[in-house]
C-alpha positions as CSV (number, residue, x, y, z in Angstrom):
1,M,53.7,2.8,83.6
2,A,51.2,0.1,82.7
3,P,48.5,-0.1,85.4
4,T,48.7,-3.9,85.8
5,T,48.0,-3.7,89.5
6,V,45.9,-1.0,91.3
7,I,45.6,-0.6,95.0
8,L,42.6,1.5,96.1
9,A,43.1,3.1,99.6
10,D,40.3,4.3,101.7
11,G,40.8,8.0,101.2
12,N,38.8,10.1,98.7
13,F,37.4,8.0,95.9
14,P,38.9,9.2,92.5
15,V,36.8,11.5,90.3
16,H,39.4,12.7,87.8
17,K,39.4,10.8,84.5
18,I,43.1,9.8,84.8
19,P,42.9,7.9,88.1
20,L,39.5,6.5,87.1
21,G,41.1,5.2,83.9
22,Y,43.7,3.4,85.9
23,L,40.9,1.9,88.1
24,K,38.9,0.7,85.2
25,S,41.8,-0.8,83.2
26,A,43.5,-2.6,86.1
27,E,44.4,-6.3,85.7
28,H,44.6,-6.7,89.4
29,L,42.4,-4.5,91.6
30,I,43.1,-4.6,95.4
31,C,41.1,-2.8,98.0
32,C,42.3,-1.5,101.4
33,D,39.6,-2.6,103.8
34,G,36.8,0.0,103.7
35,S,37.6,1.2,100.2
36,A,35.7,-1.8,98.9
37,E,32.4,-0.1,99.7
38,S,33.2,2.8,97.4
39,L,34.4,0.5,94.7
40,V,31.2,-1.5,94.8
41,I,29.1,1.7,94.7
42,A,31.1,2.6,91.5
43,G,30.0,-0.7,89.9
44,M,33.3,-2.6,90.3
45,E,34.6,-5.5,92.4
46,P,38.0,-6.2,93.9
47,E,40.2,-9.1,93.4
48,A,41.1,-9.0,97.1
49,I,40.3,-6.9,100.2
50,V,43.3,-6.5,102.5
51,G,43.6,-5.0,106.0
52,D,42.5,-5.4,109.5
53,L,38.9,-5.4,108.0
54,D,37.5,-3.3,110.8
55,S,36.0,-0.8,108.3
56,L,34.2,-3.5,106.2
57,T,30.5,-3.8,106.6
58,P,29.0,-7.2,107.5
59,D,27.2,-7.3,104.1
60,L,30.5,-6.9,102.2
61,K,32.2,-9.4,104.4
62,R,29.6,-12.0,103.4
63,R,29.6,-11.0,99.8
64,F,33.4,-11.1,99.4
65,S,34.2,-13.8,102.0
66,D,36.3,-15.7,99.3
67,R,38.7,-12.8,98.9
68,L,39.2,-11.3,102.4
69,Y,42.8,-11.2,103.7
70,Q,42.9,-10.1,107.3
71,D,46.2,-8.7,108.6
72,S,45.9,-7.5,112.2
73,D,49.5,-6.1,112.5
74,Q,49.1,-2.8,114.3
75,D,52.6,-1.7,113.3
76,T,51.5,-1.1,109.6
77,N,48.6,0.6,108.0
78,D,46.2,-1.0,105.6
79,L,47.9,0.5,102.5
80,T,51.2,-1.1,103.5
81,K,49.4,-4.4,104.2
82,A,48.0,-4.3,100.7
83,V,51.4,-3.5,99.1
84,K,53.0,-6.4,101.0
85,W,50.1,-8.7,99.8
86,C,50.8,-7.7,96.2
87,I,54.6,-8.2,96.6
88,D,54.0,-11.7,98.0
89,R,52.1,-12.5,94.8
90,G,54.6,-11.1,92.5
91,Y,52.7,-7.9,91.6
92,K,55.7,-5.5,91.2
93,E,54.2,-2.6,89.2
94,I,51.6,-0.8,91.3
95,V,49.4,2.3,91.0
96,I,48.0,3.6,94.3
97,L,44.7,5.4,94.2
98,G,42.5,6.9,96.9
99,A,45.4,7.5,99.2
100,T,44.8,11.2,99.9
101,G,41.9,13.2,101.4
102,K,39.7,12.7,104.4
103,R,42.5,13.1,107.0
104,E,45.7,15.0,106.5
105,D,47.7,12.7,108.8
106,H,46.7,9.7,106.7
107,T,47.6,11.6,103.5
108,I,51.1,12.6,104.7
109,G,51.8,9.1,106.0
110,N,50.7,7.4,102.8
111,I,52.8,9.8,100.6
112,S,55.9,9.2,102.8
113,L,55.5,5.5,102.5
114,L,56.1,5.6,98.8
115,A,59.8,6.0,99.6
116,E,59.7,2.6,101.4
117,Y,57.6,0.8,98.8
118,S,60.0,2.0,96.0
119,Q,62.8,-0.2,97.4
120,E,60.9,-3.3,96.4
121,I,58.5,-2.4,93.6
122,R,57.8,0.1,90.9
123,V,55.1,2.4,92.3
124,V,53.3,5.6,91.6
125,M,50.5,7.4,93.5
126,V,47.8,9.0,91.4
127,T,45.5,11.6,92.9
128,D,42.7,13.8,91.4
129,T,45.3,16.5,90.7
130,G,48.4,14.7,89.6
131,T,51.0,12.0,90.2
132,I,53.6,11.4,93.0
133,T,56.6,9.3,91.9
134,P,59.4,8.1,94.2
135,L,62.9,8.2,92.7
136,S,65.8,6.2,94.3
137,E,68.4,7.6,91.8
138,S,68.9,10.4,89.3
139,A,66.5,10.3,86.4
140,E,64.9,12.1,83.5
141,I,61.2,12.6,84.1
142,P,58.7,12.9,81.2
143,G,56.1,15.6,81.5
144,F,55.0,18.6,79.4
145,A,55.9,22.3,79.0
146,G,54.3,24.3,81.7
147,Q,53.6,21.3,84.0
148,K,53.5,22.3,87.7
149,V,56.2,20.3,89.6
150,S,57.1,20.0,93.3
151,I,60.0,18.0,94.7
152,F,60.4,16.6,98.2
153,S,63.5,14.9,99.6
154,I,63.3,12.2,102.3
155,N,66.9,12.8,103.1
156,P,67.4,16.5,104.1
157,E,71.1,16.3,103.5
158,S,70.8,15.1,99.9
159,E,72.1,17.7,97.4
160,I,69.7,17.9,94.4
161,S,70.3,19.5,91.0
162,S,67.9,19.9,88.1
163,H,67.8,20.6,84.4
164,G,64.7,21.7,82.6
165,L,62.8,23.4,85.4
166,R,61.9,27.1,85.5
167,Y,63.6,27.5,88.8
168,E,66.7,25.3,88.6
169,L,68.0,23.5,91.7
170,R,71.8,23.7,92.1
171,N,73.1,21.3,94.7
172,L,70.2,22.3,96.9
173,K,69.5,20.6,100.2
174,L,65.7,20.4,100.8
175,K,65.7,20.8,104.6
176,N,62.0,21.8,104.6
177,W,59.0,20.4,102.6
178,W,58.2,23.7,100.9
179,R,61.7,24.4,99.7
180,A,61.3,23.0,96.1
181,T,57.6,23.3,95.6
182,L,55.7,25.3,93.0
183,N,58.2,24.8,90.2
184,E,57.5,24.2,86.5
185,S,58.8,22.1,83.7
186,I,59.9,24.2,80.7
187,G,59.8,21.4,78.2
188,G,58.7,17.8,77.6
189,S,60.9,16.4,80.4
190,F,63.2,17.5,83.2
191,E,66.2,15.9,84.9
192,L,66.9,15.5,88.6
193,R,70.4,14.6,89.8
194,F,71.2,13.4,93.3
195,K,73.4,10.9,95.1
196,T,71.2,9.8,98.0
197,G,67.5,9.4,97.7
198,P,64.7,8.8,97.8
199,V,63.1,11.9,96.2
200,L,59.4,12.3,95.7
201,V,58.2,14.2,92.6
202,Y,54.7,15.6,92.3
203,Q,53.5,16.4,88.7
204,K,50.2,18.1,88.2
205,F,47.8,17.0,85.4
206,R,47.0,19.4,82.6
207,D,44.3,21.9,83.4
């Protein structure tokens, strides 16, 4: 996935070379509210800062007054506001960074929202340990032999089968989050087959 648009959420700022690479090569770099401070400290500037802006310092509000987009909707979080802002401007391939860490409730919420975003855009979340990709339909997923893989189903009634994993899934319903975690790819790719998604796939980086 070409990192044309990157959204930086206000979780832990990336330290791994892969998410940092996405950050530095982004064509469009959008900050969720308070993440702008971390970005500036890292020596970069955002194209836009989106959110309710309650976490933005007065200095940054003055400095970036020409690119502030306030959205006070309390029914969505700042990450969703940033995604909607991107969609409105035709940015349809998005890499989300900084969406984990700090608070577990925010982390879980942000990961679950990938399922909703994937209905409108092509999106992947990149952390300091790996990637999380939402799938709306069966697919072959590129990886590498020995890659650690975990699979989560938004629909607990969806039957999922696999090919190319060390512990194959055979019409398995993932009724709990742990059920298909700690698996491993045995080759350069693996296949997941299911009729009703979405399914979230975590793939760990090489050690």
